[in-house]
C-alpha atoms as one frame of an Amber mdcrd trajectory, in Angstrom:
protein
   0.000   0.000   0.000   1.228   3.510  -0.762   0.073   6.482   1.262   0.678
   9.950  -0.182   0.562  12.759   2.352   1.730  16.336   1.697   4.235  15.499
  -1.049   5.551  12.464   0.886   4.994   8.825   0.023   4.954   6.116   2.684
   4.934   2.454   1.713   3.771  -0.409   3.879   3.536  -4.141   3.276   2.174
  -4.989   6.718  -0.643  -3.791   8.971  -0.041  -0.118   9.709  -1.603   2.521
  11.917  -0.819   6.047  10.790  -1.583   9.192  12.798  -1.593  12.539  11.014
  -1.541  15.724  13.109  -4.378  17.338  11.181  -6.778  16.182   8.498  -5.130
  16.842   5.168  -5.330  15.844   1.551  -4.063  12.309   1.105  -4.090   9.526
  -1.452  -4.153   5.799  -0.713  -3.110   3.272  -3.349  -3.738  -0.381  -2.490
  -3.352  -3.703  -4.236  -6.879  -5.130  -4.355  -5.529  -8.647  -4.814  -3.675
  -8.373  -1.476  -6.942  -7.752   0.365  -5.951  -4.381   1.766  -8.526  -2.690
   3.981  -8.297   1.039   4.576 -10.200   3.053   7.155  -9.843   6.816   7.596
 -11.126   8.399  10.787 -10.859  11.667  12.641 -10.234  11.390  16.371 -11.160
  14.228  18.691  -8.964  14.076  21.792 -10.850  15.539  24.733  -9.024  14.171
  27.759  -5.626  15.804  27.450  -2.275  14.084  27.588   0.626  13.941  25.166
  -1.518  12.917  22.191  -3.727  15.961  22.701  -0.586  18.104  22.817   0.684
  16.549  19.605  -2.639  17.398  17.943  -1.985  21.099  18.597   0.356  22.386
  15.846   2.252  24.786  18.110   2.594  22.512  21.131   3.563  19.616  18.869
   6.759  21.417  17.850   7.916  21.569  21.466   6.731  18.057  22.385   8.484
  16.473  19.396  11.702  18.343  20.196  11.528  17.174  23.828  11.055  13.561
  22.720  13.908  13.880  20.211  16.328  15.189  22.873  15.057  14.319  26.373
  18.483  14.824  27.974  18.537  18.521  27.079  17.898  20.901  29.974  14.587
  22.215  28.665  13.450  25.612  29.894  10.054  27.215  29.583  11.674  29.823
  27.332  13.141  27.264  24.925   9.875  25.313  24.685   7.853  28.492  24.154
  10.236  29.672  21.434   9.829  26.382  19.562   6.057  26.792  19.767   6.248
  30.427  18.638   4.513  31.619  21.794   5.283  33.756  24.826   6.309  31.861
  27.962   3.091  32.753  29.753   0.832  31.810  26.856   2.764  28.572  26.264
   2.455  27.538  29.919  -1.292  28.228  29.967  -1.946  26.516  26.614   0.219
  23.508  27.555  -1.755  22.938  30.748  -5.128  23.515  29.042  -4.363  20.978
  26.320  -2.283  18.298  28.085  -3.672  18.598  31.609  -0.266  19.139  33.187
   2.282  21.925  33.488   5.388  21.905  31.283   7.520  21.285  34.406   5.390
  18.278  35.432   5.589  16.918  31.885   9.387  17.185  31.897   9.593  15.477
  35.305   7.456  12.511  34.215
């Protein structure tokens, strides 16, 4: 199966679960003889947590960077800069979306 998303092509020959941060134009090409089944859904995350943070385009930039380099001494300033937000707005938005403060997230 080939999955085209935003000028990228992903190929898979085994069962695959793919999460996209936002609904977007995509194209699925499957081999009917292989019995491929495709289901597209939109999930609304309402209970917070990391997945809810990853669904927010600005918070996702900081969360992905944290996961890519967890040993870095992350500051509120550096996370807010990645998200393109002020420190105060980032802290409020982070807690609203994920259900925890940036400091609690880093400590977990």
